[in-house]
C-alpha positions in Angstrom: 26.7 18.5 28.6 27.4 18.7 32.3 29.0 16.1 34.2 27.0 14.9 37.1 29.8 14.3 39.3 30.4 18.0 39.5 27.3 19.0 41.3 26.6 15.8 43.1 25.8 16.7 46.9 28.3 16.1 49.4 28.0 13.0 51.5 25.7 13.6 54.4 24.5 17.1 53.3 21.0 15.7 52.1 18.7 14.9 55.0 16.9 11.7 55.3 13.4 13.7 55.6 10.5 13.9 53.2 10.9 16.9 50.7 10.9 18.1 47.0 14.1 18.6 45.0 14.8 20.5 41.8 17.3 20.1 39.3 18.4 23.3 37.4 20.5 24.1 34.3 23.2 26.6 33.7 20.8 29.6 33.3 19.1 28.7 36.7 15.9 27.3 35.0 14.3 24.5 37.0 14.2 21.6 34.3 12.6 18.8 37.0 11.0 18.5 40.1 10.3 15.5 42.2 9.4 14.5 45.6 10.7 11.7 48.0 9.8 10.4 51.4 13.7 10.0 51.8 15.4 12.7 50.0 19.0 11.4 50.6 18.1 7.9 49.4 16.1 9.5 46.3 19.0 12.0 45.2 21.7 9.2 45.7 19.6 7.1 43.1 20.4 9.5 40.6 24.1 9.6 41.1 25.0 6.1 42.1 24.6 4.1 38.7 24.4 6.6 36.0 24.7 3.7 33.1 21.6 2.0 34.7 19.3 5.2 34.3 16.4 5.6 32.0 18.1 7.5 28.7 16.0 10.6 29.4 17.0 10.8 33.1 20.6 10.5 31.7 19.8 13.4 29.5 18.3 15.4 32.3 21.2 15.0 34.4 23.6 15.9 31.8 21.5 19.1 31.0 21.4 20.0 34.9 24.3 21.9 36.6 23.0 21.8 40.5 20.3 20.2 42.4 18.7 21.8 45.5 15.9 20.6 48.0 13.1 21.5 50.5 12.3 19.9 53.6 8.7 19.5 54.5 6.9 17.9 57.5 4.6 15.2 55.7 4.3 13.4 52.4 0.8 15.3 51.7 3.0 18.8 51.9 5.4 17.1 49.6 2.6 16.3 47.2 1.2 19.8 47.6 4.8 21.5 46.9 5.6 19.1 44.0 2.3 19.9 42.2 2.8 23.7 42.8 6.4 24.0 41.5 5.5 21.9 38.5 2.8 24.2 37.8 4.7 27.2 38.6 8.0 26.5 36.8 6.8 24.0 34.1 9.8 21.7 34.2 10.7 20.4 30.7 11.6 17.1 31.8 8.6 16.4 34.2 6.0 14.2 32.9 3.0 16.2 31.3 -0.1 14.6 30.2 -1.3 16.0 26.7 -4.7 15.4 25.1 -4.4 13.0 22.1 -7.1 15.5 20.7 -9.2 18.5 21.6 -12.3 17.2 23.2 -15.7 19.0 23.2 -17.4 19.8 26.5 -21.4 20.6 26.8 -21.1 24.0 28.7 -23.6 26.1 30.5 -22.6 29.6 31.2 -23.9 29.9 34.6 -21.8 33.1 35.3 -24.1 35.2 32.6 -27.1 36.9 33.4 -29.0 34.8 30.9 -27.1 31.4 30.8 -26.3 29.9 27.6 -25.8 26.0 26.4 -23.1 25.6 23.9 -20.2 23.4 23.0 -16.9 24.4 24.2 -13.3 23.2 23.7 -10.0 24.4 25.4 -9.2 25.6 28.8 -12.2 25.8 31.0 -13.6 29.0 32.3 -14.5 29.9 35.7 -18.5 30.1 36.3 -19.2 27.6 33.6 -20.8 24.2 34.1 -19.1 21.6 32.0 -20.6 18.0 31.2 -18.5 15.6 29.4 -15.9 15.6 27.4 -17.8 13.8 24.4 -16.1 12.2 21.4 -17.9 14.4 18.9 -19.3 17.8 18.8 -22.5 16.1 16.9 -22.9 13.8 20.0 -23.5 17.0 22.1 -25.7 18.8 19.7 -28.1 15.6 19.3 -28.5 15.6 23.0 -29.2 19.5 23.4 -31.8 19.2 20.7 -33.7 16.5 22.5 -33.4 18.4 26.1 -34.4 21.9 24.6 -38.1 20.5 24.3 -38.3 20.2 28.2 -35.5 22.6 29.0 -35.9 25.6 26.6 -32.6 27.2 27.4 -30.8 29.9 25.3 -28.3 28.5 22.9 -27.8 31.7 20.8 -24.6 33.6 20.7 -24.5 37.1 22.3 -24.7 38.8 19.2 -27.8 37.0 18.1 -29.3 37.6 21.6 -28.7 41.3 21.4 -29.9 41.8 18.0 -33.1 39.9 18.7 -33.7 41.9 21.7 -33.2 45.3 19.9 -35.8 43.8 17.3 -38.3 42.8 19.9 -38.8 39.4 18.0 -37.6 36.1 19.1 -35.4 34.0 16.7 -36.7 30.7 14.8 -36.0 28.5 18.2 -38.3 30.8 20.2 -41.0 30.3 17.8 -40.7 26.6 17.6 -40.6 26.5 21.3 -37.1 25.3 21.8 -36.2 28.7 23.3 -38.0 30.3 26.2 -37.0 33.8 24.4 -35.7 35.7 27.3 -34.5 38.1 24.9 -38.1 39.7 24.2 -39.2 38.8 28.0 -41.2 35.6 27.4 -39.5 34.5 30.8 -37.7 36.6 33.4 -33.9 36.2 34.0 -34.7 34.4 37.0 -37.1 32.1 35.5 -34.6 31.4 32.8 -31.8 30.8 35.2 -34.1 28.1 37.1 -34.5 26.4 33.8 -30.6 26.3 33.3 -30.2 24.9 36.8 -32.8 22.1 36.1 -30.7 21.3 32.6 -27.7 21.1 34.7 -29.1 18.8 37.1 -30.6 16.5 34.3 -27.0 16.3 32.8 -25.6 15.7 36.2 -27.6 12.7 36.5 -30.6 13.5 38.4 -33.0 12.4 35.6 -35.5 10.1 37.4 -37.0 13.3 39.3 -37.8 15.0 36.1 -39.2 11.9 34.2 -41.5 11.4 37.3 -42.6 14.9 37.3 -43.5 14.9 33.6 -45.2 11.6 33.9 -47.3 13.0 36.9 -48.5 16.1 34.9 -49.3 14.1 31.9 -51.6 12.0 34.0 -53.3 14.9 35.5 -53.8 16.5 32.1 -55.3 13.4 30.7 -57.3 13.1 33.7 -58.7 16.6 32.9 -59.2 15.7 29.2 -56.4 18.2 28.2 -55.4 15.8 25.8 -53.2 18.1 23.5 -51.2 19.0 26.7 -50.8 15.5 27.6 -49.6 14.6 24.2 -46.9 17.4 24.6 -45.8 16.1 27.9 -45.8 12.5 26.6 -43.4 13.7 23.7 -41.3 15.9 26.3 -40.8 12.3 28.2 -39.9 10.5 25.1 -37.2 13.3 24.3 -35.6 12.7 27.9 -35.5 9.2 27.3 -33.9 9.3 24.0 -31.2 11.5 25.6 -30.8 8.8 28.2 -30.6 6.1 25.9 -27.5 7.6 24.0 -25.5 6.9 27.4 -24.8 3.4 28.0 -25.9 2.1 31.4 -22.7 0.3 33.1 -23.2 0.6 36.8 -25.7 1.1 39.6 -28.1 4.3 39.2 -26.4 5.9 42.3 -22.5 5.1 41.2 -20.4 8.2 40.3 -16.9 7.1 39.5 -14.0 8.0 37.0 -12.5 4.9 35.6 -8.9 5.2 34.4 -6.3 2.8 32.7 -3.0 3.0 31.3 -1.0 1.2 28.5 2.8 2.1 27.9 6.1 1.1 26.4 9.5 2.2 27.5 9.2 5.8 26.2 5.6 6.7 26.3 2.2 5.7 28.1 -1.3 6.5 27.1 -4.1 6.8 29.5 -8.1 6.7 29.1 -10.5 7.8 31.4 -14.4 7.0 31.3 -16.5 9.4 33.3 -19.6 7.4 35.0 -22.3 9.6 36.6 -25.5 8.0 37.8 -24.3 4.8 36.5 -24.0 6.0 32.9 -21.0 6.7 31.0 -21.2 10.7 30.6 -18.0 11.0 28.6 -14.6 9.8 27.6 -11.1 11.3 27.5 -7.6 10.3 26.5 -4.0 11.6 27.1 -0.3 10.6 26.0 2.7 11.2 28.2 6.4 11.1 27.9 8.1 8.9 30.3 11.2 10.7 31.9 11.9 8.1 34.3 11.4 4.1 34.3 8.1 4.8 36.5 5.7 2.0 37.6 2.0 2.1 36.6 1.5 3.1 40.5 3.7 6.2 39.7 2.2 7.2 36.6 -1.2 7.0 38.4 0.0 9.1 41.2 1.1 11.7 38.8 -2.0 11.7 36.6 -4.2 12.1 39.5 -2.5 15.1 40.6 -2.5 16.8 37.3 -6.0 15.8 36.5 -7.9 17.0 39.6 -5.3 19.4 40.6 -7.1 22.5 38.7 -10.5 21.0 38.5 -13.7 22.3 40.4 -14.3 20.4 43.7 -17.4 19.0 42.2 -15.4 17.5 39.1 -13.6 15.1 41.9 -15.9 12.0 42.0 -16.6 9.8 45.1 -14.7 6.8 43.8 -11.8 6.8 41.2 -10.9 3.2 39.9 -7.3 2.6 38.8 -5.1 -0.1 37.5 -2.7 0.1 40.3 -2.4 2.0 43.6 0.2 4.9 43.9 3.0 4.4 46.2 1.9 7.1 48.6 -1.8 6.0 48.4 -2.8 7.6 51.8 -1.4 10.8 50.9 -2.9 11.2 47.4 -6.3 10.2 48.9 -6.1 12.7 51.6 -5.1 15.5 49.1 -8.2 14.5 46.8 -10.4 14.4 49.8 -9.4 17.8 51.0 -9.8 19.3 47.4 -13.5 17.6 47.0 -14.4 18.5 50.5 -15.7 15.0 51.1 -14.4 11.4 50.9 -12.7 10.0 48.0 -12.4 6.2 47.6 -9.1 5.1 45.5 -9.4 1.2 44.6 -8.5 -1.2 42.1 -11.5 -3.1 40.6 -11.0 -7.1 41.3 -14.5 -8.6 40.1 -17.7 -7.7 38.7 -19.0 -4.9 36.5 -16.5 -2.5 37.6 -13.9 -4.9 36.6 -15.3 -5.4 33.2 -15.7 -1.8 32.8 -12.0 -1.3 33.7 -11.1 -3.7 31.0 -13.0 -2.1 28.6 -11.0 1.2 29.4 -7.9 -0.6 28.8 -8.9 -1.8 25.5 -9.6 1.8 24.6 -6.0 3.0 26.1 -4.4 0.4 23.7 -6.3 1.4 20.9 -5.8 5.2 21.4 -1.9 4.2 21.9 -1.8 2.6 18.5 -3.3 5.7 16.8 -0.8 7.8 18.7 2.0 5.5 17.4 0.6 6.1 13.8 1.0 10.0 14.2 4.3 10.1 15.9 6.0 10.6 12.5 5.4 14.3 13.0 7.4 14.4 16.0 10.8 15.8 15.7 12.3 13.7 18.5 11.1 10.2 17.2 12.1 11.2 13.6 15.6 12.1 14.7 16.1 9.2 16.6 14.9 6.9 13.5 17.7 8.7 11.4 20.2 8.3 14.0 19.3 4.4 14.4 19.3 4.1 10.6 22.6 5.6 10.3 24.3 3.6 13.2 22.8 0.2 11.7 23.9 0.9 8.3 27.1 2.4 9.3 26.5 5.4 7.1 28.9 8.3 7.3 26.1 10.8 8.0 22.4 10.5 9.0 20.1 9.9 5.6 18.4 13.3 5.9 17.1 12.8 2.3 16.0 9.3 1.4 14.6 8.0 -2.0 12.7 4.7 -2.1 11.9 2.7 -5.4 9.3 0.2 -6.1 8.1 -1.7 -9.4 4.7 -2.5 -10.1 3.1 -4.7 -12.9 0.5 -7.4 -13.5 1.8 -10.5 -15.2 4.7 -8.3 -16.9 2.1 -6.0 -18.4 2.1 -2.1 -17.9 5.1 -2.3 -15.8 5.8 1.0 -13.8 8.0 2.3 -10.8 7.5 5.0 -8.1 10.2 7.1 -6.6 9.1 8.7 -3.1 11.1 11.2 -1.0 11.5 11.5 2.5 13.4 14.5 4.0 14.3 14.7 7.8 11.7 11.6 8.2 8.8 13.4 6.5 7.2 12.8 3.3 8.1 15.2 0.4 5.0 14.4 -1.8 5.8 17.3 -4.1 9.1 15.3 -5.2 7.4 12.0 -5.7 8.1 10.8 -9.4 6.8 7.9 -11.4 8.2 6.2 -14.1 7.1 4.1 -17.2 9.5 1.0 -17.7 10.7 1.2 -21.4 13.5 -1.2 -21.9 12.3 -4.1 -19.9 9.6 -6.6 -21.5 7.9 -8.9 -19.0 8.2 -9.4 -15.4 11.9 -8.4 -14.5 12.0 -6.5 -11.3 15.7 -6.4 -11.2 16.1 -5.0 -14.7 13.3 -2.5 -14.1 15.1 -1.3 -11.0 18.3 -1.1 -12.9 16.6 1.4 -15.5 14.7 3.4 -13.1 17.8 4.3 -11.0 19.9 4.6 -14.1 17.4 7.1 -15.7 16.9 9.1 -12.1 20.3 9.7 -11.7 21.3 10.3 -15.4 18.7 13.1 -15.0 20.5 14.2 -11.9 23.6 14.5 -13.5 22.1 16.4 -16.5 20.5 18.8 -14.2 23.7 19.3 -12.3 25.6 20.0 -15.5 23.0 22.5 -16.4 23.7 24.4 -13.0 27.5 24.2 -13.7 28.2 22.4 -10.4 30.2 19.7 -12.4 32.2 22.4 -14.2 35.2 23.0 -11.7 36.6 26.0 -13.9 33.3 27.6 -14.7 30.9 29.6 -12.9 27.8 27.7 -11.8 24.4 29.3 -13.3 22.3 31.4 -10.7 20.1 29.5 -8.6 22.0 26.3 -8.5 19.4 23.4 -8.2 16.6 26.2 -7.9 14.9 27.0 -11.4 15.4 31.0 -11.5 12.2 31.2 -13.8 10.0 29.4 -11.5 11.8 29.5 -8.3 11.2 25.7 -7.6 13.8 23.0 -7.3 14.7 21.6 -10.8 13.4 18.0 -11.2 15.9 15.3 -10.0 18.3 18.0 -9.0 18.8 16.9 -5.5 20.7 13.7 -4.8 19.5 11.5 -1.8 21.8 10.5 1.0 20.3 6.9 0.6 18.4 4.9 -2.0 16.1 2.3 -0.8 14.9 -0.3 -2.9 11.9 -2.7 -2.3 13.6 -5.9 -2.4 16.4 -8.4 -1.6 20.0 -8.7 -2.8 19.3 -8.9 -6.6 17.5 -5.7 -6.7 20.2 -4.0 -4.2 22.7 -5.1 -6.9 21.1 -3.9 -9.6 20.7 -0.5 -8.2 24.3 -0.4 -6.9 25.4 -1.4 -10.5 23.3 1.5 -12.2 25.1 4.1 -9.8 28.7 2.6 -10.4 27.8 2.9 -14.4 27.2 6.6 -14.0 30.3 7.1 -11.6 28.2 8.2 -8.6 29.9 7.0 -5.3 28.4 9.2 -2.9 25.1 7.7 -2.5 24.5 4.8 -0.2 22.1 1.9 -1.4 19.9 -0.8 0.8 17.0 -2.8 0.2 14.1 -4.2 2.5 12.9 -7.5 1.8 9.0 -8.1 2.6 9.3 -11.3 3.9 11.4 -10.8 7.2 11.7 -7.1 7.0 15.5 -7.4 6.5 17.8 -4.6 5.4 20.1 -5.7 2.6 23.4 -4.0 1.8 25.5 -4.2 -1.6 27.7 -7.1 -1.5 27.0 -8.6 2.1 26.0 -11.8 2.5 24.0 -11.2 5.7 21.2 -9.0 6.1 21.0 -6.0 8.9 18.5 -6.9 11.4 16.6 -3.8 12.7 14.8 -4.2 16.0 11.2 -4.6 15.5 10.0 -1.8 17.6 12.6 0.6 16.6 12.1 4.1 15.2 14.4 3.1 12.4 12.5 -0.1 11.2 9.2 2.1 11.6 10.8 4.9 9.3 12.1 2.3 6.7 8.7 0.6 6.8 6.8 3.7 6.3 9.0 4.7 3.4 8.5 1.2 1.8 4.9 1.3 2.1 4.4 4.9 0.6 6.5 3.8 -2.7 4.5 0.6 -3.0 1.3 2.4 -2.6 2.4 5.2 -5.1 3.6 2.5 -7.6 0.2 0.5 -7.6 -2.0 3.6 -7.6 0.1 4.7 -11.0 -0.2 1.0 -12.2 -3.7 1.0 -11.8 -4.3 4.2 -13.6 -2.1 3.1 -16.6 -3.9 -0.1 -16.8 -7.5 1.3 -16.5 -6.6 3.9 -19.1 -5.3 1.1 -21.5 -8.4 -1.1 -21.1 -10.9 1.6 -21.5 -9.6 3.7 -24.2 -7.0 1.3 -26.4 -9.7 0.1 -28.7 -10.8 3.6 -29.3 -7.6 5.0 -30.2 -7.7 4.4 -34.2 -11.4 5.8 -34.7 -11.0 9.0 -37.0 -12.3 12.0 -35.3 -12.5 10.7 -31.9 -10.4 12.6 -29.4 -9.8 12.2 -25.5 -12.6 14.2 -24.7 -15.4 12.1 -26.8 -13.8 8.9 -25.8 -14.0 9.9 -22.0 -17.8 10.8 -22.7 -18.5 7.4 -24.3 -17.0 5.4 -21.7 -19.0 7.6 -19.0 -22.0 7.2 -20.8 -21.8 3.5 -21.5 -19.9 2.5 -18.5 -17.3 0.2 -20.4 -15.9 -0.8 -23.9 -17.8 -4.2 -23.7 -21.3 -2.2 -23.5 -20.2 0.0 -26.1 -19.5 -2.8 -28.6 -23.0 -4.0 -27.9 -24.7 -0.6 -29.0 -25.8 0.4 -32.2 -25.1 3.5 -34.4 -28.3 5.3 -33.2 -27.6 4.7 -29.5 -24.0 6.0 -29.7 -25.2 9.0 -31.5 -27.3 10.0 -28.3 -23.9 10.7 -26.6 -23.4 14.5 -26.7 -20.6 15.4 -29.3 -21.2 12.1 -31.1 -22.5 12.5 -34.8 -24.0 9.8 -36.9 -21.0 9.4 -39.0 -18.7 8.9 -36.1 -21.1 6.5 -34.4 -20.9 4.5 -37.5 -17.2 4.6 -37.6 -17.0 3.4 -33.9 -19.1 0.7 -34.6 -17.3 -0.6 -37.5 -13.8 -0.1 -35.6 -15.2 -2.0 -32.6 -16.6 -4.9 -34.6 -14.0 -5.3 -37.1 -15.6 -3.7 -40.1 -13.9 -1.4 -42.8 -17.2 0.0 -44.0 -20.3 1.2 -42.4 -21.7 -0.6 -39.3 -24.6 -2.9 -39.4 -28.0 -1.0 -39.0 -26.7 1.7 -41.4 -28.8 0.6 -44.5 -29.6 4.0 -45.7 -26.2 4.7 -46.4 -23.7 7.6 -45.0 -25.4 10.0 -42.9 -25.9 13.4 -44.5 -24.1 16.6 -43.3 -27.4 17.5 -41.6 -27.6 14.1 -39.8 -23.8 14.5 -38.7 -23.9 18.0 -37.4 -22.9 16.7 -34.1 -19.2 16.1 -35.2 -18.9 19.6 -36.0 -19.8 20.8 -32.4 
């Protein structure tokens, strides 16, 4: 880590002009690009109070080894140069908006001789008209299916198109009228291109023109008594109207705008955009961004506008953009957007009316998307590492708990008592190493003794596995493979000890777990418990709990670990309880194995309904003969002899043939 004081610019060397600055690391790589109205004031803010900076800004300054700057004439030039350098250098510490998922677009390949309508994802291609984005690909296909009645544009792939051209026969869509079949010359290439242009115009919001034209043709056909043609035109109009109904009307018919909303915390921000064209919501898209500095909403808006519209086509920039806060350099941003669009761009914060209501809807979507992102962040290395470090610091552990095991007990009024063990390594679940236990030495509902039994059994197995590998025999040679089984190539069960044992419970459960480890002589595994009521962390022997910050990564990690153990224990308990309820009364029936018991329960649905059945009904189950059916009835009704209804005596071997199959 470099000391920022070693490369701080000399006093008076930085001009007070607008410009763009670059921080570089020891290899000369640009790691951060920024702009400023006053370069001297901006750069001084980095070095004046290091302790008061955002944590990621501190990391950036310690990673950098020098800073350079370029003076420009205006704020617009500074914006342009900043954007160009961010695009060129891809600095690791600059804000980068990343999609929270890959959104599908409705695309029309106008650059091809015979344009094609299709679903596209990923980077945009030159010469392709895009509409959307849509939330789901099926929404695009439903829309296209309606529009192909009126605009029968090609939708097939290049391979299918060439094959049908060589065969001289159109595909199924051509036969049913949902493709104009340019592959076989039913329409000229120019005529097909005109169809594609009309399709794009309709998708761009010019809808009324086509509906009026169809209505006029329908009335003319009806007047000329061409009723079949009039009926087809009527159906075409309905198809267009159904396609329009799928898009919500939110503003006036002439309104084209993008509505942008943010939500954020100290480290990240989420943004949602609704695309409104012709007063209808045509698409929706979302991004998540890491905050490198302690930026305001207005600064986030500025960075987002530059990145979002910087690489789009001019027609993708709407006449109006609604934002939650204006950027600091509003005039410069508007001028840059207008220059790119080739026309006026209005940037405003809605204050009242329908636009304000729509902004609130977009904000709610941003909040929901941010919540979903938070639930997925467990896969992020940075947040996992942060959570492990926070947990180490809070519990005063000698090392970060890279391997954690959590135990939970589940029962129903003291019956079918089970326990679960889940494993997290590097903050990620290792489901292949989850284990479950049936409690053997504890009767009734006693979570403390159950925890003691489970911990003792688990670590006794660990000691046994370690002895097998020879790791405890200081004088002997360890077995080949260590904790890896040389025959299977997989880790031996219970062969790896955790750094931290977490139990679901308070001081009594924690004390029981610690006592089990002490009895086995294990002193290098830490123990803690998490109490459900206040999410407190308890350590052995401590009178007061450790309180983790509610929004900390450590709390999130421990909660997820506990919840996994709880769910795993409940699933095992339900399985064991259901199995006991369904088959326990059938266990002692002679000749009735697991397969037949399962077939009986599947056929009748429950033991209760099975008890109400007679031998004849039971014998209808595949694999169940008459004699076995009578034994089942006798066992379930408490009789030792033949079941009621078997007045003719025991079944003959011929009748009981099902038992031998």
